[in-house]
C-alpha positions as a LaTeX table, in Angstrom:
\begin{tabular}{lrrr}
\hline
Residue & $x$ (\AA) & $y$ (\AA) & $z$ (\AA) \\
\hline
Met1 & $-5.76$ & $-13.77$ & $-26.75$ \\
Val2 & $-9.85$ & $-12.54$ & $-25.88$ \\
Val3 & $-10.18$ & $-10.10$ & $-22.88$ \\
Glu4 & $-13.28$ & $-10.21$ & $-20.65$ \\
Tyr5 & $-14.17$ & $-10.31$ & $-17.12$ \\
Leu6 & $-14.55$ & $-12.78$ & $-14.21$ \\
Lys7 & $-17.46$ & $-13.96$ & $-13.05$ \\
Asn8 & $-17.27$ & $-14.51$ & $-9.23$ \\
Ser9 & $-16.52$ & $-18.40$ & $-10.03$ \\
Asp10 & $-13.11$ & $-17.92$ & $-11.89$ \\
Phe11 & $-12.22$ & $-15.42$ & $-8.27$ \\
Lys12 & $-9.79$ & $-18.57$ & $-6.99$ \\
Ser13 & $-7.80$ & $-18.56$ & $-10.33$ \\
Trp14 & $-7.15$ & $-14.73$ & $-10.28$ \\
Asp15 & $-6.19$ & $-14.51$ & $-6.59$ \\
Glu16 & $-3.68$ & $-17.22$ & $-7.11$ \\
Phe17 & $-2.83$ & $-15.49$ & $-10.20$ \\
Val18 & $-2.07$ & $-12.22$ & $-8.44$ \\
Glu19 & 0.14 & $-14.32$ & $-6.03$ \\
Asn20 & 2.44 & $-15.70$ & $-9.08$ \\
Ser21 & 2.53 & $-12.56$ & $-10.35$ \\
Pro22 & 6.02 & $-9.95$ & $-10.83$ \\
Gln23 & 3.09 & $-6.87$ & $-10.09$ \\
Gly24 & 0.74 & $-9.02$ & $-8.11$ \\
Ser25 & 0.59 & $-7.89$ & $-4.52$ \\
Ile26 & $-1.77$ & $-8.94$ & $-1.60$ \\
Phe27 & $-4.01$ & $-5.60$ & $-2.69$ \\
Ala28 & $-5.21$ & $-7.00$ & $-5.77$ \\
Lys29 & $-6.64$ & $-9.80$ & $-4.48$ \\
Ser30 & $-10.52$ & $-10.75$ & $-4.67$ \\
Trp31 & $-10.52$ & $-11.69$ & $-0.67$ \\
Tyr32 & $-8.66$ & $-8.04$ & 0.22 \\
Leu33 & $-10.95$ & $-6.46$ & $-1.72$ \\
Asp34 & $-13.72$ & $-7.72$ & $-0.53$ \\
Ala35 & $-12.16$ & $-7.49$ & 3.23 \\
Leu36 & $-12.54$ & $-3.30$ & 2.40 \\
Gly37 & $-16.49$ & $-3.93$ & 1.17 \\
Val38 & $-15.39$ & $-1.96$ & $-2.00$ \\
Asp39 & $-17.19$ & $-1.81$ & $-5.30$ \\
Tyr40 & $-14.88$ & $-3.84$ & $-8.12$ \\
Lys41 & $-14.72$ & $-5.48$ & $-11.17$ \\
Ile42 & $-12.13$ & $-7.99$ & $-12.81$ \\
Leu43 & $-10.82$ & $-7.40$ & $-16.28$ \\
Val44 & $-8.51$ & $-10.27$ & $-17.53$ \\
Val45 & $-6.04$ & $-11.35$ & $-20.74$ \\
Lys46 & $-6.44$ & $-14.71$ & $-21.49$ \\
Asp47 & $-4.51$ & $-17.31$ & $-24.51$ \\
Lys48 & $-6.36$ & $-20.56$ & $-24.44$ \\
Asn49 & $-8.16$ & $-20.45$ & $-20.96$ \\
Ile50 & $-4.97$ & $-19.26$ & $-19.25$ \\
Leu51 & $-4.64$ & $-15.91$ & $-17.45$ \\
Lys52 & $-1.72$ & $-14.09$ & $-18.84$ \\
Ala53 & $-2.46$ & $-10.64$ & $-17.95$ \\
Gly54 & $-5.53$ & $-8.45$ & $-15.58$ \\
Ile55 & $-6.26$ & $-5.81$ & $-13.47$ \\
Val56 & $-8.74$ & $-4.88$ & $-10.81$ \\
Leu57 & $-11.49$ & $-2.57$ & $-11.72$ \\
Ala58 & $-11.92$ & $-0.99$ & $-8.11$ \\
Lys59 & $-14.03$ & 2.47 & $-7.28$ \\
Asn60 & $-12.94$ & 3.72 & $-4.11$ \\
Glu61 & $-15.25$ & 5.56 & $-1.71$ \\
Ile62 & $-16.84$ & 8.36 & $-4.30$ \\
Lys63 & $-16.86$ & 5.55 & $-6.57$ \\
Thr64 & $-14.73$ & 7.22 & $-8.60$ \\
Tyr65 & $-12.27$ & 3.83 & $-10.71$ \\
Ala66 & $-9.70$ & 4.21 & $-8.28$ \\
Asn67 & $-7.18$ & 3.12 & $-5.64$ \\
Pro68 & $-10.10$ & 2.63 & $-1.91$ \\
Met69 & $-8.20$ & 3.81 & 0.80 \\
Leu70 & $-5.67$ & 0.95 & 2.55 \\
Asp71 & $-5.55$ & $-0.55$ & $-1.21$ \\
Lys72 & $-2.45$ & 0.63 & $-2.14$ \\
Tyr73 & $-0.93$ & $-1.36$ & $-5.33$ \\
Leu74 & $-3.92$ & $-1.53$ & $-8.07$ \\
Gly75 & $-2.74$ & $-1.42$ & $-12.40$ \\
Ile76 & $-1.95$ & $-4.05$ & $-14.72$ \\
Met77 & $-0.61$ & $-7.11$ & $-13.28$ \\
Phe78 & 1.85 & $-9.73$ & $-15.74$ \\
Ala79 & 2.19 & $-13.48$ & $-15.10$ \\
Lys80 & 5.72 & $-14.51$ & $-15.57$ \\
Met81 & 6.95 & $-14.68$ & $-19.11$ \\
Asp82 & 9.96 & $-16.57$ & $-20.87$ \\
Gly83 & 11.81 & $-15.35$ & $-23.68$ \\
Gly84 & 14.40 & $-12.57$ & $-24.20$ \\
Thr85 & 13.34 & $-8.94$ & $-23.22$ \\
His86 & 11.96 & $-8.18$ & $-27.12$ \\
Lys87 & 9.73 & $-11.15$ & $-27.10$ \\
Val88 & 8.05 & $-10.45$ & $-23.24$ \\
Val89 & 8.14 & $-6.83$ & $-23.32$ \\
Ser90 & 6.23 & $-7.58$ & $-27.48$ \\
Asn91 & 3.76 & $-10.06$ & $-25.30$ \\
Gln92 & 3.20 & $-7.33$ & $-23.18$ \\
Tyr93 & 2.16 & $-5.09$ & $-24.98$ \\
Lys94 & $-0.27$ & $-6.86$ & $-26.42$ \\
Cys95 & $-1.85$ & $-7.76$ & $-23.36$ \\
Met96 & $-1.92$ & $-4.34$ & $-22.62$ \\
Glu97 & $-3.96$ & $-2.78$ & $-26.33$ \\
Leu98 & $-6.66$ & $-5.44$ & $-25.15$ \\
Ile99 & $-7.31$ & $-4.07$ & $-21.86$ \\
Leu100 & $-7.31$ & $-0.67$ & $-23.23$ \\
Asp101 & $-9.03$ & $-1.12$ & $-25.53$ \\
Lys102 & $-12.01$ & $-1.42$ & $-23.08$ \\
Ile103 & $-11.05$ & 0.99 & $-20.10$ \\
Lys104 & $-10.27$ & 4.13 & $-22.69$ \\
Asn105 & $-13.48$ & 5.41 & $-22.05$ \\
Ile106 & $-13.55$ & 5.18 & $-18.34$ \\
Ala107 & $-13.38$ & 8.99 & $-17.81$ \\
Thr108 & $-12.36$ & 8.36 & $-13.69$ \\
Phe109 & $-9.45$ & 5.95 & $-14.22$ \\
Asp110 & $-7.24$ & 7.12 & $-12.08$ \\
Tyr111 & $-5.10$ & 3.81 & $-10.42$ \\
Tyr112 & $-1.34$ & 3.58 & $-8.50$ \\
Phe113 & 0.40 & 0.46 & $-10.26$ \\
His114 & 2.53 & $-1.63$ & $-8.03$ \\
Pro115 & 6.32 & $-1.16$ & $-8.23$ \\
Ala116 & 7.41 & $-3.92$ & $-10.89$ \\
Phe117 & 5.18 & $-2.40$ & $-13.74$ \\
Asp118 & 8.01 & 0.18 & $-15.28$ \\
Asn119 & 6.63 & $-0.18$ & $-18.38$ \\
Trp120 & 3.78 & 2.34 & $-19.14$ \\
Thr121 & 4.38 & 3.22 & $-22.93$ \\
Pro122 & 1.08 & 1.73 & $-24.19$ \\
Leu123 & $-0.59$ & 3.40 & $-22.44$ \\
Ser124 & 1.02 & 6.74 & $-23.02$ \\
Trp125 & 0.45 & 6.12 & $-26.93$ \\
Ala126 & $-2.98$ & 5.59 & $-25.39$ \\
Gly127 & $-3.34$ & 9.44 & $-23.63$ \\
Phe128 & $-3.18$ & 8.35 & $-20.17$ \\
Thr129 & $-0.58$ & 10.75 & $-18.10$ \\
Gln130 & 1.44 & 8.79 & $-15.71$ \\
Gln131 & 2.97 & 11.10 & $-12.31$ \\
Ser132 & 6.11 & 8.98 & $-10.94$ \\
Arg133 & 5.45 & 8.33 & $-6.52$ \\
Tyr134 & 8.13 & 6.89 & $-4.45$ \\
Thr135 & 8.21 & 5.17 & $-1.41$ \\
Tyr136 & 10.74 & 3.00 & 0.94 \\
Arg137 & 11.34 & $-0.60$ & 1.03 \\
Ile138 & 13.36 & $-2.74$ & 2.95 \\
Glu139 & 14.42 & $-5.76$ & 1.08 \\
Asn140 & 14.97 & $-8.80$ & 3.69 \\
Thr141 & 16.28 & $-11.25$ & 1.69 \\
Asn142 & 20.24 & $-9.99$ & 1.30 \\
Lys143 & 21.09 & $-8.75$ & 4.40 \\
Ser144 & 21.20 & $-9.47$ & 7.92 \\
Leu145 & 18.89 & $-7.79$ & 10.68 \\
Glu146 & 21.42 & $-6.20$ & 12.19 \\
Glu147 & 22.43 & $-4.52$ & 9.11 \\
Ile148 & 19.41 & $-2.85$ & 8.52 \\
Arg149 & 19.85 & $-1.73$ & 11.62 \\
Gln150 & 23.06 & 0.17 & 10.19 \\
Asn151 & 21.57 & 1.80 & 7.84 \\
Tyr152 & 18.87 & 3.49 & 10.35 \\
His153 & 20.10 & 7.08 & 10.84 \\
Thr154 & 21.70 & 8.37 & 14.07 \\
Asn155 & 18.60 & 10.33 & 15.08 \\
Ile156 & 16.49 & 7.10 & 14.95 \\
Lys157 & 19.20 & 5.08 & 16.64 \\
Arg158 & 19.05 & 7.79 & 19.51 \\
Asn159 & 15.27 & 8.12 & 19.60 \\
Ile160 & 14.52 & 4.04 & 20.21 \\
Lys161 & 17.50 & 4.07 & 22.79 \\
Asn162 & 15.23 & 6.33 & 24.36 \\
Ala163 & 12.14 & 4.60 & 24.29 \\
Ile164 & 13.66 & 2.59 & 25.85 \\
Lys165 & 15.17 & 3.94 & 28.47 \\
Asn166 & 12.01 & 5.19 & 29.27 \\
Gly167 & 10.43 & 2.37 & 29.78 \\
Val168 & 8.42 & 1.87 & 26.65 \\
Thr169 & 7.82 & $-1.42$ & 26.41 \\
Ile170 & 6.14 & $-2.65$ & 22.88 \\
Lys171 & 2.50 & $-5.15$ & 22.52 \\
Arg172 & 1.35 & $-6.88$ & 19.21 \\
Asn173 & $-2.01$ & $-7.22$ & 18.32 \\
Ile174 & $-3.52$ & $-4.57$ & 20.66 \\
Pro175 & $-6.65$ & $-4.23$ & 20.85 \\
Phe176 & $-8.26$ & $-2.32$ & 18.12 \\
Glu177 & $-10.22$ & 0.67 & 20.26 \\
Glu178 & $-6.81$ & 1.35 & 21.75 \\
Leu179 & $-5.68$ & 0.86 & 18.02 \\
Trp180 & $-9.03$ & 3.69 & 17.08 \\
Gln181 & $-8.27$ & 6.66 & 19.28 \\
Val182 & $-4.72$ & 6.38 & 18.82 \\
Val183 & $-5.67$ & 6.92 & 14.78 \\
Asn184 & $-8.44$ & 9.01 & 15.39 \\
Lys185 & $-6.73$ & 11.16 & 17.99 \\
Thr186 & $-3.25$ & 11.72 & 15.13 \\
Phe187 & $-6.15$ & 13.22 & 12.45 \\
Leu188 & $-7.94$ & 15.44 & 15.22 \\
Arg189 & $-4.92$ & 16.81 & 15.86 \\
Gln190 & $-5.16$ & 17.34 & 11.58 \\
Gly191 & $-7.87$ & 19.04 & 12.06 \\
Ser192 & $-10.24$ & 16.18 & 11.40 \\
Lys193 & $-11.93$ & 13.41 & 11.52 \\
Ala194 & $-9.60$ & 9.65 & 10.91 \\
Pro195 & $-11.41$ & 9.18 & 6.79 \\
Phe196 & $-12.18$ & 5.64 & 7.77 \\
Asn197 & $-15.86$ & 4.29 & 9.43 \\
Lys198 & $-14.54$ & 2.60 & 12.46 \\
Glu199 & $-16.81$ & 0.12 & 12.48 \\
Lys200 & $-15.55$ & $-0.93$ & 8.59 \\
Leu201 & $-12.23$ & $-0.94$ & 10.06 \\
Arg202 & $-13.25$ & $-3.04$ & 12.76 \\
Arg203 & $-14.75$ & $-5.09$ & 9.95 \\
Tyr204 & $-11.59$ & $-5.44$ & 8.07 \\
Ile205 & $-9.27$ & $-5.73$ & 10.00 \\
Ser206 & $-10.64$ & $-8.66$ & 12.31 \\
Ile207 & $-10.77$ & $-10.50$ & 8.44 \\
Leu208 & $-7.46$ & $-9.71$ & 8.05 \\
Gln209 & $-6.22$ & $-11.42$ & 11.20 \\
Lys210 & $-8.58$ & $-14.53$ & 11.26 \\
Arg211 & $-6.08$ & $-14.63$ & 8.24 \\
Gly212 & $-3.04$ & $-14.07$ & 8.62 \\
Asn213 & $-2.96$ & $-10.94$ & 6.64 \\
Phe214 & $-2.72$ & $-8.53$ & 9.31 \\
Thr215 & $-1.36$ & $-7.50$ & 13.05 \\
Ser216 & $-0.82$ & $-4.38$ & 14.79 \\
Phe217 & 1.59 & $-2.89$ & 17.14 \\
Gly218 & 1.09 & $-0.90$ & 20.42 \\
Ala219 & 3.62 & 1.40 & 21.71 \\
Tyr220 & 3.12 & 1.74 & 25.40 \\
Asp221 & 4.60 & 3.69 & 28.16 \\
Asn222 & 5.86 & 3.48 & 31.76 \\
Gln223 & 1.98 & 4.01 & 32.52 \\
Asn224 & 1.05 & 2.04 & 30.12 \\
Arg225 & $-0.69$ & 4.01 & 28.18 \\
Cys226 & $-0.39$ & 3.42 & 24.29 \\
Val227 & 1.45 & 5.91 & 22.80 \\
Ala228 & 1.62 & 5.25 & 19.67 \\
Ile229 & 0.72 & 2.55 & 16.95 \\
Leu230 & 0.97 & 1.09 & 13.90 \\
Gly231 & $-1.01$ & $-1.54$ & 11.26 \\
Leu232 & $-0.03$ & $-2.71$ & 8.88 \\
Val233 & $-1.23$ & $-5.68$ & 6.12 \\
Tyr234 & 1.67 & $-8.60$ & 4.75 \\
Asp235 & 1.28 & $-11.95$ & 2.77 \\
Ser236 & 4.89 & $-13.87$ & 1.81 \\
Lys237 & 5.64 & $-10.99$ & $-0.42$ \\
Ser238 & 5.77 & $-7.94$ & 2.10 \\
Ser239 & 4.59 & $-6.09$ & 4.88 \\
Tyr240 & 2.66 & $-2.78$ & 4.30 \\
Leu241 & 2.46 & 0.21 & 6.57 \\
Leu242 & $-0.45$ & 1.36 & 6.27 \\
Leu243 & $-1.38$ & 2.57 & 9.75 \\
Asn244 & 0.64 & 4.80 & 12.35 \\
Gly245 & $-0.55$ & 7.46 & 15.19 \\
Ile246 & 0.81 & 9.31 & 17.70 \\
Asp247 & $-0.86$ & 10.11 & 20.87 \\
Val248 & 1.14 & 13.51 & 21.52 \\
Asp249 & $-0.58$ & 14.62 & 24.82 \\
Ile250 & 1.75 & 11.70 & 26.30 \\
Glu251 & 4.07 & 10.88 & 23.66 \\
Val252 & 7.58 & 9.58 & 25.08 \\
Arg253 & 10.25 & 10.50 & 22.59 \\
Gly254 & 11.08 & 8.19 & 19.92 \\
Ala255 & 7.60 & 5.64 & 20.76 \\
Asn256 & 7.07 & 5.71 & 17.38 \\
Ala257 & 11.53 & 4.86 & 15.76 \\
Phe258 & 11.06 & 1.64 & 18.23 \\
Ile259 & 7.28 & $-0.04$ & 17.77 \\
Val260 & 8.82 & 1.17 & 13.95 \\
Asp261 & 11.84 & $-0.77$ & 14.65 \\
Glu262 & 9.78 & $-3.98$ & 16.51 \\
Ser263 & 7.70 & $-4.03$ & 13.23 \\
Ile264 & 10.71 & $-4.88$ & 10.74 \\
Lys265 & 12.43 & $-7.09$ & 13.59 \\
Tyr266 & 8.76 & $-9.40$ & 13.22 \\
Phe267 & 8.52 & $-9.11$ & 9.57 \\
Tyr268 & 11.82 & $-10.34$ & 8.80 \\
Asn269 & 11.15 & $-13.67$ & 9.10 \\
Ile270 & 8.22 & $-13.44$ & 7.34 \\
Cys271 & 8.39 & $-11.10$ & 4.19 \\
Asn272 & 10.36 & $-10.52$ & 1.29 \\
Tyr273 & 10.15 & $-6.70$ & 2.25 \\
Tyr274 & 8.98 & $-4.18$ & 4.29 \\
Asp275 & 7.19 & $-1.53$ & 2.81 \\
Phe276 & 6.51 & 1.56 & 3.90 \\
Glu277 & 4.03 & 2.78 & 1.73 \\
Gly278 & 5.40 & 5.84 & 0.80 \\
Ser279 & 4.22 & 9.01 & 1.88 \\
Met280 & 5.06 & 12.35 & $-0.09$ \\
Leu281 & 4.52 & 15.04 & 3.45 \\
Pro282 & 8.00 & 16.50 & 3.18 \\
Gly283 & 7.76 & 15.13 & 7.47 \\
Ile284 & 6.14 & 11.78 & 7.33 \\
Glu285 & 8.70 & 11.41 & 4.51 \\
Gln286 & 11.57 & 12.08 & 6.47 \\
Phe287 & 10.84 & 9.60 & 9.03 \\
Tyr288 & 10.76 & 6.59 & 7.17 \\
Arg289 & 13.69 & 7.83 & 5.05 \\
Arg290 & 15.88 & 7.52 & 8.13 \\
Phe291 & 15.52 & 4.19 & 8.71 \\
Gly292 & 17.52 & 3.18 & 5.65 \\
Gly293 & 14.86 & 1.73 & 3.02 \\
Glu294 & 15.77 & 1.85 & $-0.86$ \\
Leu295 & 13.44 & 4.50 & $-2.61$ \\
Thr296 & 11.32 & 2.99 & $-4.51$ \\
Ser297 & 9.34 & 3.95 & $-7.99$ \\
Tyr298 & 5.67 & 3.82 & $-8.81$ \\
Met299 & 3.27 & 5.34 & $-10.75$ \\
Arg300 & $-0.09$ & 6.23 & $-10.54$ \\
Ile301 & $-1.76$ & 6.56 & $-13.89$ \\
Trp302 & $-4.30$ & 7.87 & $-15.37$ \\
Asn303 & $-7.04$ & 9.04 & $-17.76$ \\
Asp304 & $-6.11$ & 12.16 & $-19.03$ \\
Asn305 & $-9.16$ & 14.83 & $-18.71$ \\
Phe306 & $-11.05$ & 17.31 & $-17.39$ \\
Phe307 & $-12.73$ & 15.60 & $-15.14$ \\
Asn308 & $-9.61$ & 13.67 & $-13.42$ \\
Phe309 & $-7.91$ & 17.13 & $-14.44$ \\
Phe310 & $-10.33$ & 18.96 & $-11.51$ \\
Lys311 & $-10.07$ & 16.15 & $-8.97$ \\
Thr312 & $-5.99$ & 16.24 & $-8.70$ \\
Lys313 & $-6.53$ & 19.87 & $-8.62$ \\
Ala314 & $-8.72$ & 19.74 & $-5.65$ \\
Lys315 & $-6.67$ & 17.22 & $-3.55$ \\
Lys316 & $-3.90$ & 19.08 & $-5.03$ \\
Ile317 & $-5.45$ & 22.74 & $-3.05$ \\
Tyr318 & $-6.75$ & 20.60 & $-0.23$ \\
Lys319 & $-3.17$ & 19.11 & 1.17 \\
Gln320 & $-1.31$ & 22.79 & 0.26 \\
Leu321 & $-4.48$ & 24.14 & 3.29 \\
Arg322 & $-5.03$ & 20.62 & 4.94 \\
Tyr323 & $-0.44$ & 20.42 & 5.04 \\
Gly324 & 1.06 & 23.44 & 3.98 \\
Arg325 & 1.83 & 21.66 & 0.62 \\
\hline
\end{tabular}
């Protein structure tokens, strides 16, 4: 087996590899990264010119090797492997060892891995550090839509009924300016502007909409004012709730629950999973949890050095000051 960086001309084969990898997601495809406008390179392991494993080494907004904004899962991915557990794990370890030899000296390495990446042992041996994170996912393949809705918390069901009673309606593919206004207002309420550049976000959404991989929803009150928005990226594997905002000045109780419910209904026959994209903020986590999704863990893995230690501490202090946790 050999390890090498892919040329741009080989990115189509990479996207096919990601599509078939158990750890692959829309977030690791080259065209998605291009839509985000981020710097990245792709490191792969090949056996007789066949892709066996790989990792996207993308840079975030401060030019460190970490998940860019709006890119949930990266990390190491493997091709589907045949054989018993011992054979599969042994082959995966060989691939990881080759990748680790290339990335162990990347001081700022700090990525969220896909939930299907469930064995980080070689990274531990190499001195990396791991933290478990959580999201909620609704699996659409083993339950009817009615069964999914039956699992909603009582408060969610009550709030949806209240929104409908008060004349809230849901529209799909809402104008970008309406989406942006509510998103930005949500962050202004928290004491800051939206972390997204408006024009870059517009470009990103436009590209994904043309590909059929992004849709938005708006909840409108009985005066046709947008009171809540959702933005989701998706492929056949899963939809991911990336943008959610509420206009608290004209909020209607239950509008946000209603809009999430409508998006769950929309994606039921499109994707295998509905991924709430996780949140460790108590209020948001509780809201997502009440839709009855399965608690799903994924890993944050980073190079254990002073730079990342300092960065992690700084982020923790910022969250304590900003969110009180």
